[in-house]
N, C-alpha and C positions, 0 to 999 in steps of 0.2 A: 861736819854735821853728824850728830848721832842719829840712830834710827828712830829714837823717840821724838825728835823734832821734825822728821820728814813727814810730808803729807802729800796726798794726791787730790786734795779737795781745793779746786781752784776758785770756787764760788761759795760763799757762805751767806745765805739769806735767812734772817730770823723772821719767821712768819708771824710770831706773836708780837714782837716789838718793832717790826718793819725796819730792819737795819740790814745793810748790804756791805759786805767786806769781800775784797778780792785778794787772792794771793799774788804778790808782786813777783812776776816771773822774770823780771830783769835781774833779781839778785839770786835766783836759783842757779846752781845747786848748792850755793855756799851759805845761804840764810833763808829762813822761813819767816816771812813778814807779810802781814795782811794790811791792806789799805782800805780805809772807810770810803764808801761812795755815798754821798749825801745829795748830790745834785746831778742833773743831766750834764752839766759842764764837767763834773768830776769824771763821769763815764767817758765823755769825749776825750779828755786828756789821757785817761788810762788806756783807751783803745788806740789812740793815735801814737802814744809812746810805746805801745806793745807791752805794757805791764800786764794786760790780759790779751790773749791772742788765741787763734783757732776760731774758725767761722761759727760753729755752734755756740761756743762760750761767749763770743762777742755779742751775738744776738740775745742771749740770756741776760748778760750784764746790761745791755741796752734796755731791755724790757723792764728788768728790776729797777734800774735807775729811774725810769719814768715813774714807776710806782713810788719809790722812796721820795723823789722830788715832789710829787703831788701830795703825798702824805705829810711831808714836812711843811709844805705850804699851807695846807688846811689846818694844821695844828699850830701854826705861828700866827694865824688870824691877821695876816698882813693885808689881805684884800687886794683887789685890782687885777688878778690874773683870770683870764678866760680861756676858752677853747682855742681861740686863734693864737694866743701866746704859746700854748702848748704845741700847736701844730708847727709854729716857727721853730721851736726848740727841737722838734722831731726832725725837721729838715737839716738843722745844724748837726744833730747827732749822726745822721746817716752819712754825712760827708766825712766822718772820721775814718771809714774803711769802705770806699766805694766798690771795690772788687768783690767783697764777700757778700753774696746774695742773701745769706741768712739774716743779716742785720736789716737789709732792705725789706725782706719779707715780713719780719717782725714789726718794723716800723709801719709798713703799709697796713698790716693787720690792725694795729692800734689806730691808725687813721680811719679805718673803716668803722671801728667802735665809736669814734668821735663824730662820724659823718651825720649821725642822727640828731646831733645838737647844733644849735646856731653858733656861729663863730663868736658871738658876743656873750654866749652862755658862760657865767662864772663857773669855775671848777667847783665840784661839790662831792659829797660822799658817794652818790650814785656812780659818778664817773670814776672816782677812785676805786670803788669795789670792782668795777668792770676791768680796770687796768690790773688790779691785783689778781683777779681770777685768771686773766689771760696769761700773765707772767708766770704764775705758779704752775699752770697747766703746761706751758711751754717747757719749763724745766723738767717736770715729771715725765712728760712724753719723750723728751730728748733722752733722758736716762733709760727709760724702758726701750726706746728704739735702738740705743747703742748696744744693748745686750742682744737684741734681735739681729743687728748688723753683724756682731761677733759670731753668732750661731750660723747665720746664713753664709758668711764668709768661710767658716770652718767646713760647712757642708760642701761648698763649691770646691774648696781645696781637696777634700777627700775624693770627691767625684772625679776631679781632674786627674789626680794621681792614679786612681783605680783604672780609668780609661787608658792610661798610658802604661799600665802594668808596672808602675814604678816601685822599686823596692829600696829600702835602706834610708839613710839620713838625707835630709834636704835643708836648704837655707832660704831665708827670706831677706830681701833688701827693702828698706823704707827710707823716706826722706821727711825732714821737718819733724814736727811733733803733732800727733793726731790721737793722743790718749786722753786720760782723765783730765789732764791739765788744759786741754783744748776744748773740752765738752763739759757736760754736767757730771760725767763719770764714765768709766770703762773705756770710752774712746771709739773711734771709727776704724781707720786703718790699723792703728795700734790695738784697738779692741779686738779686731780679727786675729792679730798676732797673739794677743793675750789668750783668747779663747782656744786658738790652735795649739799653743804650747801646753796649756793645761790638759787638753784632750789627747795630744799626739806627742808628748815627750817620750823619751826612750823607755822610761820605766812604766808608763801607763798606756801606751798606744796599743790598741787592739788591731791595728792595721799592719801591713807589711812595710810601712814607712813611718818615719818620725821626724819631727822638727828638731834639728840639732842646734842651730844657731841663727841669730838675727844680726844683720849688718845695718845699723843706722848710719845714715850719712850725716856728716858734720853740719851741713846746710848753711853754707856761707851766703851772705855776709853776717847774718844775725845769729847763726850757730844754735838754732833751736834744737837740732838733732843732738849736738854735742852736750848742750846744757840740760835739755829737758827730756828728750827721749831716753838718753842713757840713765838719767835720774829715775825715770819710771821703770825701765827694764831692770835696773839694779834693785829698786824697791820691790819688784815682783819676783826677783831671783830668776829671771829669764836669761839664759846664756846669750851673750852678745859680744860683738867686737866693733868698735867705732872705726869708721874709715872716712877719709876726705871725699869730697864730692867728685874729684877727678880720678878716683881709684876704682870705679865700678867696673869698667871694661877689663882691667887687669884682674880684678877679683873674680869675675865670672869666668874668664878664660882660665885662670889658675885652678879654680875649684873644679871646673868641668874636666880639665886635663887630669888633675890628680884623683878625681873620683873614679877614674877607670883603673887606676893602679893602686891607690892608697885608701880607697873607700872614703874619700872626702865628701862632704855634703854639698852637692851642686846647688846653685841658685835656681829654684823652680818658680818662685813668685816674687814679683815686685808689687808691693801694696802701698798705695798712696791715698791721701785724703783729697778733699776738693773744697774750694771756696765758691765755685760756681760751675754747674754743669748745665749747658744749654740744650736746646731741643734736639739737636742731632747727636749729642753725646760729647762734643768737644768740651774739654774740662780745663778750667783755670785752677791752678794750684801753685804752691811755692815754687819760685824760680829754681830750675834744675829738674823739674818733673818731666818736662818734654824731653830733656836729654836722656833720662832713664828709659822712657818709652822707645826712643830711637835706638838706644843701645840694645835693648831686649829684642827689638825687631831685627837688628843686624845679626845677633847670635842665632835667632830662630831661623833666619834665612840662610846663613852660611854654615852653621854648625848643627842645625836641627835640634836646638836645645829645648824647645817647647817651654820657654819661660812665659808664664801668664802674667800679664800686666793688669792689675786690679785697681779700680777706683772705689773707695768706700766713703759713703756720705749718707746722711739722712735725706729723706725726700724733700725736706725744706731747702736743700741746696740746689735742687733742680729748678732751673729757670726756663719754663716753656715759652715765655714771651720773647726770649732772645733766640734767634734761629741758629746762629753759628758763632764759633769762637772769635772770629775777627770783629764781632760786634761788642765784645767784652771790653770795658774800660779797665786798663791795667794801671794800678797805682804805682807811682815812682817814689822811691824813698830818698831821703837826704844823702848827699854824696859822702858825708863824713862816716856813714855806716860802713862804707867800703874802704875808706882811706885810713881808718883808725880801728883799734881794738879797745874795748872797755872791759875791765875786770878788776877784781880785788887783788891786792898784793898778798901772796901766800908765803908764810914762814913756818914750814912744817905743817902742823894742824891748825895753826893760828891764821885767822882770816882778817886781813887788814882793810884799809880804806880802798875804795875803787879808784883806779887811775885810768887815764886815757893814753894810749900809746900809738904813735904814728907809724904806719906801715907802707906809706906811699909818698911819692914826691908831692910836696905842698903845692896847692893851687891848680892841680891838673883837672882836666875835664873828666867827668864820671857819668856813666849810665848805670842806674841802679833800679831796675824794675823789681817790684816785690813778687811778681807772679809771671808765669808763662802759660801758654795754652797748648795742651796736648790734643792733637787731632783724634777724633773718634776712631779713625782707621787704625790707630796704634793701641787702642784699648780693647782688651779681651772681655772684660766683665765690669759692670757697675753694680755694686752691692749696696742695697739700702735695707730698711727695715721690712720691706716687702719680701715675702717668702720666696718668690721667684726672682732669681738673680737676672739682671738685664744682660743679655748677650746679643750679638748681632745676627740679623737674618741672613739668608743666602745672598742678598745683595750688599752685605757688609754695612747695614744700617741698624741703628738702635731705634726701638719704639719706647720712649720714656713716658708716654702719656697715660699708661695704665698704672 
């Protein structure tokens, strides 16, 4: 794919003509293809199949889909649809990704907008305009908040390294994809990495330290890190090296050992996104996140590495109604995602048709949770658009209500 065909715009919403197109992330990084979303059913299918993914992006696509669906209905003059029909469609849409709280929050907000109308009230222009205003505001605020998250995360990183009197190069590890492709733009965890590199690269850093390299995890079984995060880092010209999910311990140990003799850049931060953060700070994110937190805790305890484990997400990801991580419903994915690989045939620079390749014994039992829950005890900081980064008190507890 040429640089001219690359894009980081995951969501295209035409505010004049009320049209929604999403970037099909299942064919990245080999092709740039947009899919029209004209109904709530289209949005359900795109979310369920992971053509669009990332908790903030899912919520935005869901909200815009409700707008487009309602707009098309009103302009078709088909008649017969009322508020109750729309409410039923909203319940259907929310079931496409139950773990991601952003979608639930957006749908519940829309339900509140509809609450002042009778269930038998036909859909009309007044209702449509409220839906449109809500969805566009959601998109605009998410984009603005992502830049705030990036800046707040950068400040936390600088403060942490200054307190440690750290000097020289450092590295960051991340998992899944949490950048522009998962949000309205810039990103959450990857947004912090993007902001940090632009401020603290070797040529521009005014500090005694600089970000030398990012290590994205492959993120099996769906490979969002290999396909999407590398795509974004390559697009932004941020130095990176892809690693498998099971290489993290060896990577940290190797870099920490060699940093003492060969000035290698040790891992100082692991930065991840979130699909749901509950009241006590327990965080649901892509499967493998809990493993990263456990690994960093081990090295901090045994080797005194002082790796900071950072969760980055907008405030809309915080679920104060759920007390602890054990109460989070974890989505389980189809077994074939684990037993097969899907990708295009490559012949030099030519990209052929997609094929499915088996990589496991046919018919075996498979456990394929899409997310895991990282206990708040293993999290050092939660970065949102709020200027004050959430850190734990002397009792080891977060206060996320402010």
